[in-house]
Wavefront OBJ file of the C-alpha trace (Angstrom):
o trace
v 0.000 0.000 0.000
v 1.471 3.336 -1.045
v 0.935 5.765 1.823
v 1.223 8.853 -0.368
v -1.738 7.687 -2.455
v -3.741 6.814 0.636
v -3.288 9.967 2.710
v -2.372 13.536 1.996
v 0.428 14.550 4.325
v 0.494 17.966 5.878
v 3.598 20.099 5.221
v 6.448 18.804 7.369
v 4.473 15.797 8.593
v 6.473 12.583 8.938
v 5.134 9.027 9.123
v 6.476 7.479 12.323
v 5.134 3.984 11.746
v 2.639 2.012 9.713
v 1.008 -0.889 11.540
v -0.814 -4.002 10.401
v -2.194 -6.901 12.348
v 0.422 -9.455 13.419
v 1.274 -12.005 10.645
v 0.335 -14.914 12.926
v -3.286 -13.783 12.559
v -3.140 -14.277 8.795
v -1.461 -17.673 9.221
v -4.514 -18.761 11.232
v -6.766 -17.640 8.380
v -4.589 -19.543 5.891
v -5.013 -22.704 7.990
v -8.791 -22.255 7.766
v -8.546 -22.045 3.963
v -6.346 -25.180 3.894
v -8.972 -27.082 5.906
v -11.729 -25.834 3.598
v -9.659 -26.950 0.610
v -9.252 -30.455 2.066
v -13.006 -30.986 2.633
v -13.837 -32.049 -0.964
v -10.917 -34.476 -0.964
v -12.308 -36.132 2.171
v -15.786 -36.222 0.639
v -14.375 -37.740 -2.556
v -12.554 -40.456 -0.595
v -15.731 -41.204 1.363
v -17.940 -41.384 -1.732
v -15.407 -43.507 -3.599
v -15.443 -46.096 -0.804
v -19.233 -46.165 -0.372
v -20.524 -45.540 -3.905
v -17.742 -46.038 -6.491
v -20.111 -45.957 -9.498
v -21.186 -42.379 -8.718
v -17.833 -40.992 -9.833
v -17.852 -43.007 -13.041
v -21.335 -42.033 -14.295
v -21.769 -40.119 -17.550
v -23.883 -37.456 -15.835
v -22.833 -37.683 -12.196
v -19.087 -37.224 -12.810
v -19.399 -33.885 -14.696
v -21.936 -32.643 -12.116
v -19.570 -33.504 -9.252
v -16.634 -31.874 -11.057
v -18.766 -28.752 -11.590
v -19.798 -28.691 -7.916
v -16.191 -29.170 -6.764
v -15.035 -26.398 -9.117
v -17.708 -24.030 -7.797
v -16.702 -24.916 -4.245
v -13.013 -24.248 -4.906
v -13.876 -20.959 -6.612
v -15.856 -19.958 -3.517
v -12.938 -20.889 -1.249
v -10.586 -18.863 -3.479
v -12.849 -15.780 -3.321
v -13.113 -16.249 0.459
v -9.308 -16.361 0.677
v -8.984 -13.207 -1.453
v -11.434 -11.424 0.853
v -9.422 -12.490 3.914
v -6.153 -11.398 2.303
v -7.581 -8.054 1.171
v -8.936 -7.366 4.650
v -5.614 -8.294 6.273
v -3.373 -6.457 3.810
v -5.366 -3.241 3.408
v -6.302 -2.735 7.083
v -3.745 -0.579 8.781
v -2.932 2.207 11.167
v -0.682 5.091 10.209
v 0.887 7.098 13.011
v 2.549 10.371 12.063
v 4.103 13.034 14.236
v 0.793 14.978 14.050
v -2.080 12.463 13.783
v -3.266 8.862 13.747
v -5.100 7.401 10.772
v -7.173 4.234 10.853
v -7.600 2.590 7.430
v -10.224 -0.129 7.517
v -11.114 -2.289 4.530
v -14.652 -3.716 4.523
v -14.875 -6.454 1.907
v -13.370 -5.946 -1.518
v -14.876 -2.590 -2.491
v -15.398 -0.558 0.680
v -12.865 1.340 2.763
v -13.169 3.691 5.743
v -10.404 6.091 6.764
v -10.635 7.823 10.146
v -8.196 10.304 11.584
v -7.536 11.912 14.910
v -5.179 14.653 15.955
v -2.563 13.648 18.525
v -3.441 16.745 20.582
v -6.887 15.238 21.320
v -5.496 12.006 22.778
v -6.373 11.651 26.463
v -5.306 8.087 27.237
v -3.468 5.224 25.532
v -3.847 1.667 26.840
v -2.253 -1.556 25.622
v -3.404 -5.081 26.356
v -2.218 -8.589 25.603
v -4.792 -11.292 26.420
v -4.228 -15.005 25.944
v -1.415 -17.477 25.488
v -0.742 -16.976 21.755
v -0.756 -13.185 22.008
v 1.624 -13.385 24.977
v 3.990 -15.806 23.211
v 4.023 -13.904 19.906
v 3.823 -10.456 21.583
v 0.730 -9.037 19.892
v -2.355 -7.386 21.261
v -4.466 -4.260 21.156
v -3.779 -0.586 21.758
v -6.712 1.643 22.709
v -6.381 5.375 22.075
v -9.005 7.354 24.017
v -10.031 10.847 22.903
v -12.614 13.411 23.873
v -13.760 13.815 20.268
v -16.601 12.259 18.291
v -14.741 9.046 17.491
v -14.087 8.471 21.203
v -11.753 5.519 20.855
v -9.351 4.180 18.229
v -8.447 0.521 18.587
v -5.353 -0.977 16.968
v -6.266 -4.679 16.989
v -3.835 -7.603 17.017
v -0.744 -5.481 16.365
v 2.824 -6.553 17.168
v 4.558 -5.074 20.242
v 1.501 -3.268 21.697
v 3.270 -2.006 24.846
v 6.082 -0.469 22.785
v 3.562 1.132 20.404
v 1.622 2.568 23.377
v 4.807 4.135 24.765
v 5.741 5.571 21.348
v 2.263 7.077 20.887
v 2.420 8.687 24.347
v 5.837 10.156 23.462
v 4.410 11.510 20.183
v 1.418 13.027 22.011
v 3.748 14.778 24.445
v 5.967 16.066 21.615
v 2.909 17.278 19.669
v 1.557 19.143 22.702
v 4.932 20.828 23.223
v 5.070 21.777 19.540
v 1.549 23.232 19.637
v 2.304 25.053 22.908
v 5.405 26.629 21.349
v 3.431 27.585 18.228
v 0.704 29.207 20.378
v 3.313 31.126 22.430
v 4.891 32.696 19.334
v 3.282 35.966 18.186
l 1 2 3 4 5 6 7 8 9 10 11 12 13 14 15 16 17 18 19 20 21 22 23 24 25 26 27 28 29 30 31 32 33 34 35 36 37 38 39 40 41 42 43 44 45 46 47 48 49 50 51 52 53 54 55 56 57 58 59 60 61 62 63 64 65 66 67 68 69 70 71 72 73 74 75 76 77 78 79 80 81 82 83 84 85 86 87 88 89 90 91 92 93 94 95 96 97 98 99 100 101 102 103 104 105 106 107 108 109 110 111 112 113 114 115 116 117 118 119 120 121 122 123 124 125 126 127 128 129 130 131 132 133 134 135 136 137 138 139 140 141 142 143 144 145 146 147 148 149 150 151 152 153 154 155 156 157 158 159 160 161 162 163 164 165 166 167 168 169 170 171 172 173 174 175 176 177 178 179 180 181 182 183
C-alpha cells in the first residue's frame, strides 16, 4: 500500500510507523482455507469407498466436477477477501495524527483520523497465550472527540507502540504550545 496515495500529508508531517495486524493472525486464516480446501478431498474419498459408481457415471461425474469447481472458486474468493482485509487494514501514526484505514470487503474502505493533541489516554493489552507468546495485542487510544476511541487490533509489540504514541502526544503538545506562544 502506497501511503502517499492513501493519505495527503500535511507540510512537514512525517510518518512514524505504519502498523498491520500481526502475521500470525493471517497464518490462522490460511489454515482455515487449507482445511476448507481439504473438505472435498475427504468427501471424494468417502464417496469412492461407499458408492464407487457415482464418480464413473456419464452425468454424475461432470456434475460432481462442476460442484467441486464451484466450491473451490468460492474458497478462493473467500481467501482473497481475507487477504484483502488483512493487507489493506492498517494504522498510520505520524508526528501529528493517527489514521485508521479499515477495509470492509473488496470494495469498501473507511479512513478515520484523529489529531494527537486530542489524545487523552493510551492503553495496551495482551490477552491469551498466543498473544503473549508472539507479543501481539491491542492498543486503545481514548479521545474526547466524536470518534471516542481508536483501537489498533492484534498489532505486534503493543506495549512499545503505546509508549511511542504517548511520546508523540507529548511532543505534539509541546510543539503546539510553542506555536501558540509565538506571536
